[in-house]
N, C-alpha and C positions, 0 to 999 in steps of 0.2 A: 641263588636267591640271597639277597642281602640279609645280614644279621646285625642286630644292635644290642648293646647292653643298655639297661635302663635302671636308674635308681630313683626312688621317691621316698621322702621322709616328711612326716607331719604329725600333728597331734592326732591321736587315734579317734576316729569317728566312724560310725556305720556308713557304708557306701564307698569307701576309698577303693577297695579292690574292684568293685563293680564299675566305678567310673574309669579307672585306669585301664582295666581289661576291655571295657567297652570302646574306649578310644582306639586301642590297638586293634581290636576286631574290626572296627570301622575301616581300617586301612588294610584289612586282610592279614593282620599280624597273627602269628602262631607262637604261643609261649612254649619255648623249648625247655628252658630251665628256669626255675624260680625259687626264691625263698622270700617269705613274707612273715614278719614277726612283730609282736608287741614288745616294746622296750621302755618300761617305766613311763607310760603315758604317751609315748611316741609310737607311730606305726612306721615300719621300714619295709620297703619293697626293693628287691634286687632281682633282675631277671635278664634273660636273653630271649629276644624275639626275632623270628624270621618273618620277612615280609615279601610282598610282591616285588618284582625287579625294579619297578619305577619309583619305589618309596625311598625318600632321602631322610637324612637326619633332621633337616629343617621341617619336613612334612610331619615327622613323628612329633617333634617338639611342638609344632603348631596344633596338632590333634590333641595333645595333652594339656594345652593351656586352659580349657574350661575346667578340667578336673583339678589342675593345680590351683586355679583361682578359687574354685568352690571350696576346696579343702585346705587351702593355704599350704600346699606341698612344695618342697624344694625338689625339682626334677632335673636329672641329668641324663642325657642320651648320648651315646658314643657309637659310631659305626665300628663294626668288627670286620676285619678283612679275613680271608681264608687262613692267613698265617696266625692271627690271633686265635681263631677257633681251633686250628690243628695243634697249636702249642698247648692250649688248655687240655685238649683231649690226650695229648701225649704225656702230660704230667700225671693225669689220672690213670692212664694205662701204661705207665712206665715200667711195668714188670715188677713193681713192688707189691708186697702183700697187704691186703686191707686189714686194719686193726682198729679197735675202739679203745680209747683212753678215757677213763672216768677219774675225775679229781674232786675231792671235797675236803673241806676243813675251814677253820676260822678265816674270815675275810681279812686279806692284807694286800698291800701293794706288791706287785711283781709276780703274781702266780702265773698269769698268762705268759708273760715274757720268759720266765724261768723254764716253764715246761716246753713252750714252743721253741725256745733257743736250743734246748737239749735235743729236741726232735730234729731241728734243722741241722745241728752239728752231727747227728747220726745219719743224715741223708734222708730223713723222713719228710713227708709233705702233708700239710693240713688240707683235707678235702672239705670238711665241715667242722664248725666249732660253735658251741653255744655255751653261754654262762648265765647263771641266775643266782640271786641272793635269796635265801630261804630262811625261815625261822624268825625269831623275835628281833625287832629292830635294835635292841640293846646288845644283842649277841648274834649277828647274822652269820649264817653258814654260806660259804661260797661253793657253788657246784659248777663244774665245767665238764662238758662232754665233747670229745673230739673224735672224728672219723679221719683216719690218716692212712697213708701208705708208708710202709717201712721197706727199706731196700732189701731185695732178695739176697744180695751178696754184700758183705761176707756172711752176716748172720743177723736176721731180724730180731732174734731173742736178745742179742747184745745191745741193739738199738733200743729195744723196749726197756732193758735194764737201765740204760742211761737216762731215759725219761723218768723212770721210777725213782732213781737216785736223786735227780734234780728236784722232784716234787717233795721227797722226804726232807731234803735240805731246806725247803721252804716251810716245813712243818705241816704239810697237808698229805692226806692219804691219796694214793694213786693206784689204780688197777689198769693193767694193759693186757689186752687179750686179742687174739686173732678174731676177725669177723667170721661169723658163720655164713653170712650171705655171699652169694657168688658175685655180686656186683656192688659197686659203691654208688 
């Protein structure tokens, strides 16, 4: 069965998810993975959809035109071949252990880059990442939560410590802990 990645971004309005998912359902599309979120007035959708064997990229794009026009969405559709899908699955299931990283502190440039660079240098992989500004506009607090896999060898604790040290060097608080959940 063909799989496609789809992204859509536009000003947040009621009905976007219903319109996009309706267009996909009309082609027999099944949402396998998705994340949809509100970002400072914008609504962003990122998903993987599996369709009937006859569905093509251009058919999906065409089915999404009414939703894109109605909600002024920028939509991108990309076919995923079996290699794309199996590569993504192998990254998540690479034998690393699942961890959660929570970062918070005064907002400043470079927090995401510093923490994720330390993670990558330690062999870790970001599975999910979200950030938010909270608090008063004159003194915003930056909050970042990551779900990651850390390498099982040589030592995931050493990898976690590299991430903590990087965050501290940026002047933000960081906690790194193994996930309690069995899956990511």
